[in-house]
N, C-alpha and C positions, 0 to 999 in steps of 0.2 A: 884757514878758518880761524875763528876767534871764539872764545868762551866768555860770555858775559854772565856774571852772577849778580842777580838783582836781589838784594838782601833787605828784608823787612825789619831792619834795625834790631837784629837778633842780639841776645846777650849770652849765648851758650858757647862762645868761642869760635863760631863759624867765621866771623869776620877775620880773626887773626889767622885762621887756617888759609882762607882765600888770599889774604894779603901776602902771606908767606909764599904761597904758590905763584902769585903774580910777580913777586920780586925775582923769581927764577925763570918766569915764562911771560914775555911781554904780550902774548896772545890772550892772556887771562886778565880780565878787568872786573873790579868790584864797583857796583852802582848802588846807591841808597834808594830804598823805596819807603819813604816816610809815611805814606798812606797805608802801607801794610796789607793791601789787598792785591789779588792777582792781576786784574786788568791794568792798574797803574804800573805794576812791575813789568808786564809785557810791553806796554806802550813805551815805557822808558827804554827798555832793551831794544825794541824795534827801531826807535828813533836814533839810538846810539850805534846800531849795527852798521858795519861798513860793507858787508857783503850783499849780494842780491838774493840770497836765501836766508830765511830765519827759521830756526827750529826751536819749538817750545819743548822744554824738558822740566818737569816739576820736581820739587824736593822729595816726593815720595817715590821717585822713579830711578831706575838704573838701566843704562843702555849698553849693548855690547860694542866691541871695537869697530865693527863694520856698519854701525847704525847711520852715521853721517854719509858715508859712501853710498849705501843703499838708497838713502833718501834722495841724494843728488842724482843718482842714476835713474831712479824712478821718475823724478821731475823731468829729466831729459827725454825719457821714453814716453811721457804723457804731457805733451805741450798744451793740451786742452785743460790741464788741471792747474788750479791755483794752490792746491795743497795735496800732499801725499802723506801717508802714514801706514802704520802696521797694527798688528795685533799685540795686546798686552797680556803678559803672564802674571797673574796675581800671586804675590809672595806672602807667606805667613810665617809667624814665629811662635805661635801658641795654637792649641787646639781650637779655641774660639776663632782666632784669626784665620786658621785653615778652613773652618766651616764658612766663614764669611767670604773667603777667597773662592771656595767652590760655588757658593750661592751666587756670587757675582759673575761667574763664568757659565751660568745655566740660563737657557732661554726662559725657563719658568721664573727665574729671578729678575732678569733684565730685559726680557723681550727680544726684539731683533736688533739690539745694539751690537752689530757685527764685530766691531773691533774687540769686544770682550769675549767672543765665542771661539775664535781661534782657527777657523777653517776657510772662511769665505775670502775670495779675492774679486775685486770689482769696484764699481762706483757705490759710494755711500753718502748719507746725508751729514755724517759727522764722524770724528774719530779723536783719539787722544794723542797728544805729543806730535802734532803735525809739523811737517816741513812746508813752509809757505814761501811763495814768491814775494819778495818784499814789495815789488811794484803793485801786486794785486792787493796786498794789505793797505798800501797807501791810497789805492784807488777807492776802496770801500770804506776807509775811515778808521782803521785800527780797532782795538777792542773798546767796548762800551764800558767806561769807567764807573758807571752806576751799579754794575752787576758784580756782586760778591761771588755768586755762583752762576753757572750756565753761560759764562762769557764766551767760551769756545764754541758752544752750540749756536749761540746767537751770531757770532762772527761767521761761522760756517754757513749759516742760513743766508746771510747777506752775500757771501762769496758765491754761492750757487745762484742766488737771485741776480747777481751781476753777470752771470753767463759762464762762470768757471765750473769745473767739476772737481770732485774729491775722490782720490783713488786710494783704496785700501789694498796694500801689497802683503803677500805671504813672506816676502824677503825681509821686511822691516819688522823687528821684534823689540820689545822692551819689557822690563819687569817693574811691577808696581806693588809697593808694600801697603797692604790693606789696613783698615782700622782694626784695632785689637780688641774692641769690646762692642757689645750690642748698643750700648748708650752712645758711643761715638758714631756708630754706623747709623743709628736713628737720626742723630743731629745732622749728619752729612746728607742723608736722603731727604730729611725734612726741608733743608735749605734748597736742595735740588728742585723739589716740587714747588716751594714758595717762589723762587726766583723765575721758574719757568713761566708762571703766570705774568710776571712783569715783562718777559720777552714776548709773550703772546699779545699783551696789550700794546706794546711798542709797535709791533708789526701788523696788528689787526687780524691775526690768523693763528691757527694751531700749526706750530712748526713741525711736529710729527705726531702721528696718531698714538704711538705707544704711551705717550705721557698721560693720556686720559684713563688708562686701565686702573692704576692705583686709586685715583680719586673716585672712579665709579665703584670700585670695590668697597671703599670706606663709606660712601654714600649708601650703597646697597646694604651693608651690614647695619648701619644706623637706622635707615628708613625701614628696612625689612624687620628689624628687631622691634621697632615701635608698632608697625602695622600688624605683626603677628600676635601682639597682645590682644587684638580685637577680633581675631578670626582663627579658628583651628585650621582651616584650609590654608590660610596664608602662612601660619606657623609651620605646617607641613612642607610647604614649598620652600620657605626660608631655611628650614633645617636641611632639606635635601641639597639646596644650593651651597650652604656652608660645608656640608659633608663632602660635596663634590670638590670644592676648592681645597679643603684640607687633605682629601685623598690624593688629588693631583699633586699637591705640594709634597706630600709624604713620598709618593712614588718617585718624583723628581729628585728629592733629597736623598733618598736611599740609593737611587741610581748613580748619583754623583759620588757617594761615599758611604758605604754601609756602616763603618765604624762611627762616623760622625753624623749619621742621618738625622737624629733629633736636633742636633745643634745647627745643621744646615736648614732644617725646616724653620727653626726659630729665626735664622738669618733671613729667610724668605719673608716671613711675617714682618720683620723689622724693616726691611727694604720697602715692601708694599705699603705698610701702614704709615711709615715715616714719610714717604714721598706723597702718598694720598692725603694725609692730614696737612702737610705743608702746602700742597696744591690748593686745598680748600681754604686754608687761611690766606694764601696769596689771592685767591679769587675774591674773598671777602674784603681784603684790604685794598687791592688794586682796581677791582671791577665794581664791586658793590658800593664801597665807601670812597673810592678814589683818593686814598690817603698815601702818604709817603711810606717807605719800608719801615717796619718795626726795628727799633735799635737792636733787639736781641738777634734779629736775622740779618743785620748788617755787619755782624762780626763773623769772621771765618772760624769754622769749627776745625779742630785738629783730631 
C-alpha cells in the first residue's frame, strides 16, 4: 500500500513532518492541493494512486491498524460494491465537544445516517471514509470539484446510480474529532445544507429524504410563528408543535448523557437549524435565483 498526503498548502509544520516521514518511507508521498478544497485534493490523490483501491481518510480522522486490511477484505467479500466503509466513533476533547459528539451519534440529531449510529450492517446510501474501487471512481468521473461540501454524498449517489452498491461493515471502524464549539458546528452544518441543494439541482432529484427535515423545521418555525400572530387557534397548534419538538429533543439529549443533557440539546438545535437555514439559502441561490455559490459558502469551515 501507499500513503498519499494531499496538503492544502498548510503553514503549521505539517509539510515538514510528512516530508520527514517520506524520506524514511518511500510509500509516503506529499502532494500539493493549491485549490485547498476536498474534491480537488481527492481527485489529485486518486489520479496519483498506483493501487486499484483508494481509501479516503480526512484530517479530522484516526484509523486503527486493521482498517486497511478490513476494507480490502470487505471489498473482496462484496464484489457488487464500488465502496465499503464502517462506523465512525466521534471523539471529543471538551464538554462542549462531547455534547456535539453525542448529538452527532443520535438518530434525533442526524436521522438515519447509519454510519454515525454504530450498530447497523448492510447496504447504505452513503458513508464516511470509504474504500473505493479505483476503476469505479474512474468510471463515474471522480469527485465534483465544484462542491466544497457534500462531495462524498454526491459521488456516492452517482456510484449507486451506475449500478454499484455501498456496504457498511461493523468490522471497519474509525475515530473522528468533532468540532469543539457550537459556532463551528453551525457553520459546518449550514454548509452541508447549502451545498446539498446544489447537488439536488445537479441531479434533478432529492438524493435522500432526511435532508428535507431540517428545512421543514425552520420553515415551520418561521411560518407558524407569523401565522400564529393572527389566530389564537393557530398559536395553540404552533405552541404544541414546538413543545413536542423541544420535548422530544430533551428526552433524546438526556438519554444520550444526563450530565450533558442541556448541552446536547443545544447541539441538536445547532445541527437542525444550521442545516435547515443553509438548505433554504441554497434553495434561494441555486433554484430561485439560479446564481453561483456565495463566496462565504465556497470556503471550507474548520
